[in-house]
C-alpha positions as CSV (number, residue, x, y, z in Angstrom):
1,M,55.4,191.7,58.9
2,R,53.8,195.1,58.1
3,T,52.6,196.1,54.7
4,A,53.4,199.2,52.7
5,T,53.3,200.7,49.2
6,T,55.0,203.6,47.4
7,I,53.2,205.9,45.1
8,E,53.9,209.1,43.1
9,A,51.1,211.6,43.7
10,S,50.9,212.4,40.0
11,G,50.7,208.7,38.9
12,L,47.8,206.4,38.0
13,G,46.4,208.8,35.4
14,T,44.9,211.5,37.6
15,W,45.5,213.0,41.0
16,R,42.0,212.1,42.1
17,Q,42.6,208.4,41.2
18,Q,45.8,208.3,43.2
19,A,44.1,209.8,46.2
20,D,41.3,207.3,45.9
21,F,43.9,204.5,45.8
22,V,45.4,205.8,49.1
23,V,42.0,205.9,50.8
24,E,41.0,202.5,49.6
25,A,44.4,201.0,50.5
26,E,43.9,202.1,54.1
27,K,40.5,200.3,54.1
28,L,42.3,197.1,52.9
29,G,44.5,197.2,55.9
30,L,47.7,198.7,54.5
31,D,50.0,199.9,57.3
32,I,52.2,202.5,55.5
33,C,52.0,204.6,52.3
34,W,55.2,206.1,51.1
35,V,55.1,209.0,48.6
36,A,58.0,209.4,46.2
37,E,59.4,212.5,44.6
38,A,62.1,211.3,42.1
39,W,61.7,213.8,39.2
40,G,57.9,214.1,39.5
41,S,55.6,215.7,42.0
42,D,56.8,216.8,45.4
43,A,56.0,214.5,48.4
44,P,55.0,216.9,51.2
45,S,52.2,218.6,49.4
46,A,50.5,215.2,48.7
47,L,51.3,213.9,52.1
48,G,49.4,216.7,53.8
49,Y,46.4,216.0,51.6
50,Y,46.5,212.3,52.2
51,A,46.8,212.9,56.0
52,A,43.4,214.7,55.8
53,R,41.9,211.8,53.8
54,T,43.1,209.0,56.1
55,D,42.8,208.1,59.8
56,R,45.1,205.2,60.7
57,M,47.7,204.5,58.1
58,L,51.2,205.8,58.5
59,L,52.4,208.2,55.8
60,G,56.0,208.7,54.7
61,S,58.2,210.6,52.3
62,G,59.7,207.9,50.2
63,V,62.0,209.8,49.6
64,M,62.9,213.4,49.9
65,Q,66.3,214.0,48.3
66,V,68.9,215.3,50.7
67,G,70.5,218.4,49.3
68,T,67.5,219.9,47.5
69,R,66.2,221.4,50.8
70,T,68.2,222.6,53.8
71,P,68.2,220.3,56.8
72,V,66.2,222.8,58.8
73,A,63.6,223.0,56.0
74,L,63.3,219.2,56.1
75,A,62.8,219.3,59.9
76,Q,60.1,222.0,59.5
77,T,58.3,219.9,56.9
78,A,58.6,216.7,59.1
79,I,57.3,218.4,62.2
80,T,54.4,220.0,60.3
81,L,53.3,216.7,58.7
82,S,53.8,214.8,61.9
83,N,51.6,217.2,63.9
84,L,49.0,217.5,61.2
85,S,48.7,213.7,61.0
86,Q,48.8,213.2,64.8
87,G,52.0,211.3,64.7
88,R,51.5,209.3,61.5
89,F,54.4,210.7,59.6
90,L,57.7,208.9,58.7
91,L,60.6,211.0,57.3
92,G,62.2,209.1,54.4
93,L,65.4,210.6,53.1
94,G,67.9,209.6,50.4
95,P,70.9,210.9,48.6
96,S,69.4,210.4,45.1
97,G,72.1,210.3,42.3
98,P,74.1,212.6,40.2
99,Q,71.6,212.8,37.3
100,V,68.7,214.0,39.4
101,M,70.8,216.1,41.8
102,E,73.0,217.8,39.2
103,G,71.0,217.4,36.0
104,L,67.7,218.5,37.5
105,H,68.4,220.5,40.6
106,G,71.8,221.9,39.8
107,V,73.1,220.8,43.2
108,P,76.5,219.0,43.5
109,F,76.2,215.3,44.2
110,A,79.7,215.0,45.7
111,R,80.1,213.7,49.3
112,P,76.5,212.3,49.7
113,L,77.5,210.2,52.7
114,A,78.6,213.3,54.7
115,R,75.6,215.3,53.5
116,V,73.1,212.6,54.6
117,R,74.8,212.0,58.0
118,E,74.9,215.7,58.8
119,T,71.3,216.2,57.6
120,V,70.1,213.5,60.0
121,E,72.0,215.1,62.9
122,I,70.6,218.6,62.2
123,V,67.0,217.3,61.7
124,R,67.1,215.5,65.0
125,Q,68.5,218.6,66.7
126,A,65.7,220.7,65.3
127,I,62.9,218.1,66.0
128,G,64.2,217.8,69.6
129,G,63.5,221.5,70.2
130,D,67.2,222.5,70.7
131,K,68.8,225.6,69.4
132,I,70.3,224.6,66.1
133,D,74.0,225.0,66.4
134,Y,76.0,222.8,64.1
135,S,79.5,222.8,62.6
136,G,80.1,220.1,60.0
137,D,81.9,219.7,56.7
138,E,78.7,220.2,54.6
139,Y,76.6,222.4,56.9
140,R,77.4,225.2,59.3
141,I,74.5,226.7,61.3
142,P,74.5,229.6,62.0
143,L,76.6,230.6,59.0
144,P,80.0,231.8,60.3
145,G,81.2,235.3,59.8
146,G,78.1,237.2,60.5
147,D,76.0,238.4,63.5
148,A,73.6,235.5,63.5
149,V,73.2,233.4,66.7
150,P,71.7,229.9,67.1
151,M,67.9,229.7,66.9
152,R,65.3,227.1,67.7
153,L,62.1,226.5,65.8
154,S,59.1,228.1,67.3
155,M,57.0,225.0,66.4
156,R,57.4,221.9,68.6
157,A,57.2,218.3,67.5
158,E,54.2,216.7,69.3
159,H,55.2,213.2,68.3
160,P,58.4,211.2,67.5
161,V,59.5,211.4,63.9
162,P,61.2,208.2,62.8
163,I,63.9,208.7,60.1
164,Y,64.3,206.1,57.3
165,L,67.2,206.2,54.8
166,A,67.1,204.9,51.2
167,A,70.4,203.2,50.7
168,L,72.1,200.8,48.3
169,S,75.8,201.3,48.5
170,P,77.7,199.6,51.4
171,A,78.8,202.9,52.9
172,M,75.2,204.3,52.9
173,L,74.0,201.0,54.3
174,R,76.5,201.2,57.2
175,L,75.3,204.8,57.9
176,T,71.7,203.5,57.9
177,G,72.5,200.9,60.4
178,E,74.3,203.4,62.6
179,V,71.8,206.3,62.7
180,A,68.4,205.5,61.1
181,D,65.2,204.1,62.4
182,G,64.5,202.2,59.2
183,W,66.0,201.2,55.8
184,L,64.1,201.7,52.6
185,G,65.6,199.2,50.2
186,T,65.2,198.0,46.7
187,S,66.8,195.7,44.1
188,F,66.5,193.0,46.9
189,V,67.4,189.4,46.3
190,P,66.9,187.6,49.7
191,E,69.3,184.8,48.8
192,G,72.1,187.4,48.3
193,A,71.1,189.9,50.9
194,A,73.3,188.7,53.7
195,D,76.5,189.8,52.1
196,A,75.1,192.6,49.8
197,Y,73.0,194.4,52.3
198,F,72.9,193.0,55.8
199,A,76.6,192.8,56.4
200,P,77.2,196.5,56.1
201,I,73.9,197.3,57.9
202,D,75.0,195.1,60.8
203,E,78.4,196.9,60.8
204,G,76.6,200.2,61.2
205,L,74.3,198.8,63.9
206,A,77.4,197.6,65.9
207,R,79.1,201.0,65.4
208,G,76.0,202.7,66.8
209,G,75.6,200.2,69.7
210,R,72.3,199.0,68.3
211,A,70.6,195.7,67.3
212,R,68.7,194.6,64.2
213,T,65.5,195.0,66.2
214,D,66.2,198.8,66.3
215,L,65.9,199.1,62.5
216,D,62.8,198.5,60.4
217,I,63.9,196.6,57.3
218,C,61.4,197.9,54.7
219,Q,61.9,196.2,51.4
220,G,59.9,196.7,48.2
221,A,59.0,194.9,45.0
222,E,56.3,194.6,42.4
223,V,53.5,192.1,43.2
224,A,51.4,190.5,40.5
225,F,49.4,187.3,40.4
226,A,49.4,185.0,37.4
227,P,46.5,182.5,37.0
228,D,48.8,179.9,35.3
229,E,52.3,179.3,34.0
230,E,51.5,180.7,30.5
231,A,50.3,184.0,31.9
232,L,53.4,184.1,34.2
233,G,55.7,183.8,31.3
234,A,54.1,186.8,29.6
235,M,54.3,188.8,32.8
236,V,58.0,188.1,33.2
237,A,58.7,188.9,29.6
238,D,57.0,192.3,29.9
239,R,59.1,193.2,32.9
240,K,62.5,192.5,31.4
241,K,62.7,195.9,29.7
242,E,61.8,197.6,33.0
243,L,64.7,195.8,34.7
244,A,67.0,196.6,31.8
245,F,66.2,200.3,32.3
246,S,67.1,200.1,36.0
247,L,70.4,198.4,35.1
248,G,71.3,200.5,32.2
249,G,69.3,203.8,32.2
250,M,69.1,204.9,35.8
251,G,71.7,207.3,37.2
252,S,74.4,209.0,35.1
253,A,76.9,207.7,32.6
254,S,79.4,206.9,35.5
255,T,77.1,206.1,38.4
256,N,74.2,203.6,38.6
257,F,73.6,202.3,42.1
258,Y,71.0,199.8,41.0
259,N,73.5,198.2,38.6
260,R,76.0,198.0,41.4
261,A,73.4,196.4,43.7
262,Y,72.6,193.7,41.3
263,S,76.3,193.1,40.6
264,R,76.9,192.5,44.3
265,Q,74.1,189.9,44.3
266,G,75.6,187.6,41.7
267,W,74.8,189.3,38.3
268,A,77.9,191.4,37.8
269,E,78.6,190.2,34.2
270,V,75.1,190.5,32.9
271,A,74.5,193.8,34.7
272,A,77.6,195.3,33.0
273,E,76.6,194.0,29.6
274,V,73.0,195.2,30.0
275,R,74.2,198.7,30.9
276,Q,76.6,198.7,28.0
277,R,73.9,197.8,25.5
278,W,71.4,200.2,27.0
279,Q,73.9,203.1,26.9
280,A,74.6,202.3,23.3
281,G,70.9,202.6,22.4
282,D,70.2,198.9,22.0
283,R,67.2,198.7,24.3
284,E,65.9,195.4,22.9
285,G,69.3,193.8,23.2
286,A,69.7,194.9,26.8
287,A,66.3,193.5,27.7
288,A,67.1,190.2,26.0
289,L,70.0,189.7,28.4
290,V,67.7,189.9,31.4
291,S,66.8,186.3,32.5
292,D,63.6,185.0,34.0
293,E,65.5,184.3,37.1
294,M,66.5,187.9,37.6
295,V,63.0,189.1,37.3
296,L,61.5,186.5,39.6
297,A,64.3,186.9,42.2
298,T,63.7,190.6,42.7
299,T,59.8,190.7,42.4
300,L,56.8,189.1,44.0
301,I,55.4,187.9,40.7
302,G,53.9,184.5,40.3
303,T,50.9,182.3,41.1
304,E,49.5,182.8,44.5
305,S,51.4,179.8,45.9
306,M,54.6,181.2,44.4
307,V,54.1,184.6,46.0
308,R,53.3,183.1,49.3
309,A,56.5,181.0,49.2
310,R,58.5,184.0,48.2
311,L,57.1,186.1,51.1
312,R,58.3,183.3,53.5
313,V,61.8,183.7,52.0
314,W,61.6,187.5,52.5
315,R,60.4,187.0,56.1
316,D,63.2,184.5,56.9
317,A,65.8,186.9,55.3
318,G,64.9,189.6,57.9
319,V,62.3,191.8,56.2
320,D,60.0,193.6,58.7
321,T,57.9,195.6,56.3
322,V,57.0,194.5,52.7
323,R,56.6,197.4,50.4
324,L,54.2,196.3,47.7
325,Y,53.9,197.8,44.2
326,P,50.6,196.2,42.9
327,A,50.2,195.5,39.2
328,G,47.0,196.3,37.4
329,E,45.6,198.0,34.4
330,D,43.3,200.3,36.4
331,L,42.5,201.4,39.9
332,A,40.2,198.5,40.7
333,A,42.8,196.0,39.4
334,R,45.6,197.5,41.5
335,L,43.5,197.5,44.6
336,D,42.5,193.9,44.0
337,T,46.2,192.9,43.7
338,L,47.1,194.9,46.8
339,G,44.3,193.4,48.8
340,R,45.4,189.8,47.9
341,A,49.0,190.6,48.7
342,I,48.1,192.2,52.1
343,E,46.3,189.0,53.0
344,L,49.2,186.9,52.1
345,V,51.7,189.0,54.1
346,H,49.5,188.7,57.1
347,E,49.2,185.0,56.6
348,V,52.9,184.5,56.3
349,G,54.2,187.1,58.7
350,G,51.4,188.0,61.0
351,R,50.3,191.5,61.8
352,A,52.9,193.9,63.4
């Protein structure tokens, strides 16, 4: 199994500290660093800077939101970052949700599946050096009705650019299996993943004439090490409100893909009630509904032996790349956690 992490460039207090984290993570042996956008800093600017500060580690956009940039602009960004980093760039794309797309960007969220599919097709056309000539339901290039003719980019991709999709819904998971090079997943419970995640992914793989080995299963979770059971109990309690936020506060009033993912993995009733209480303003009541089992099932929190055992479960479930979110009060603590976790992943899954 490979190791990865996801950061936001503006996180960890200062920009300098986050850059130091990336540099030191590479020294620890991390394989991939994904840079998120969400509603914070943009990913490409930071990725260009991190590419100049690192030598070996792969760097990915985790994720850029489809619809906030044109497909060709995404392709230009991908080629630029890939060439600058000498082939170390991974293009991570995702549909986001209605709150960010419509509430922040003012872009309609409707028809995300078609938008993502067409974006991938156009990006690959552009990266391949072809003239960009596309007629879809969401995008038409060149724009009809004028004098414009198809063009190709003057810049050429010097390296392959793998495309990863962030997906939670069954339809988006099927698309991921059909067209993507990797899946960026979250809210992952390995015991429930066969039906909730891998069944639709495998349908997509079959539709695309591909096998599971053609898709990098990149799954993420917080990792934290507890010295004893008492400390573990405190860790789990602290994280219940964070999980309640994912179940109740993420997305819009009508759409929460995280809540739906947990529901498909056996927690439909509690997920619905957590969301109801959160939306009603009862944050403490929502967090109280989250069980210890829910926290432990979707994280890599525990004693070292517990985390090691959990990683074996992830490996056996089909995870290829473990995306680690290391806990810690400061930079040194986060790096210490990350280093311990990387060693465990290598012990359990071997190096890629």
